[in-house]
C-alpha positions in Angstrom: 18.6 5.2 -0.6 17.8 1.8 1.3 15.3 3.2 3.2 13.2 4.4 0.2 13.1 1.9 -1.5 11.8 0.1 1.9 9.2 3.0 2.6 8.0 2.8 -0.8 8.7 -0.9 -2.9 4.9 -0.8 -3.0 5.0 2.2 -5.3 8.4 1.0 -7.7 7.1 -1.8 -7.7 3.5 -0.9 -9.2 5.9 1.5 -11.6 7.7 -0.8 -13.2 4.6 -3.5 -13.4 2.7 -0.6 -15.2 6.1 0.1 -17.4 5.5 -3.6 -18.1 3.0 -3.7 -19.0 2.9 -0.6 -21.6 5.2 -1.9 -23.1 3.6 -5.2 -23.8 0.0 -3.1 -25.2 2.2 -0.7 -26.9 1.8 -2.7 -30.4 -1.4 -2.7 -29.5 -3.6 -1.6 -32.9 -7.0 0.0 -30.8 -6.1 2.9 -29.3 -8.6 2.9 -26.9 -7.8 -0.8 -25.1 -3.9 1.2 -26.0 -4.5 3.4 -22.8 -7.7 1.1 -21.0 -4.5 -1.6 -19.8 -1.9 0.4 -18.1 -5.4 2.7 -17.0 -6.9 -0.3 -15.5 -4.2 -2.0 -14.5 -2.7 1.6 -12.6 -6.8 1.8 -10.8 -6.2 -1.7 -9.3 -2.5 -0.5 -8.1 -4.4 2.1 -6.7 -7.2 0.9 -4.6 -4.8 -1.6 -4.0 -2.6 0.8 -2.1 -5.6 2.9 -0.2 -7.0 -1.4 0.9 -3.4 -2.6 2.5 -2.8 0.9 4.3 -3.7 0.0 7.7 -5.5 2.6 9.8 -3.4 4.8 13.4 -4.1 3.5 16.5 -6.0 4.0 19.0 -3.0 4.3 21.8 -0.5 7.8 21.2 1.6 7.4 24.3 3.1 4.6 27.0 1.1 5.8 29.4 -1.9 5.1 27.2 -0.2 0.8 27.2 0.3 1.3 31.0 -4.1 2.6 31.7 -4.9 -0.5 29.8 -2.8 -2.9 30.8 -3.4 -2.0 34.2 -7.0 -1.5 33.3 -8.3 -5.0 34.5 -9.9 -5.8 30.8 -8.7 -7.5 28.7 -6.0 -6.8 26.4 -4.6 -7.5 22.7 -2.4 -5.4 21.2 -0.7 -5.7 17.8 2.5 -4.3 16.7 2.7 -3.4 12.4 4.5 -1.5 10.2 2.5 0.5 6.8 6.0 -0.6 5.3 
């Protein structure tokens, strides 16, 4: 369960925020505005999720790292996690 929360923490937080905004805007009298505010937030969350994801690396095995380090050229190693 903990891994599920950690893996999808951005999604859970976004859904929670979207639920709060939808509950607050429920009392807005204009139906188009009542749909536009949570819709805009949802679109913004999707864009943020896509833009903040890191891409795949170009080194996929330990032998590739050893080859890059032994090549004699400067090497920058970056370790990251999307979660």
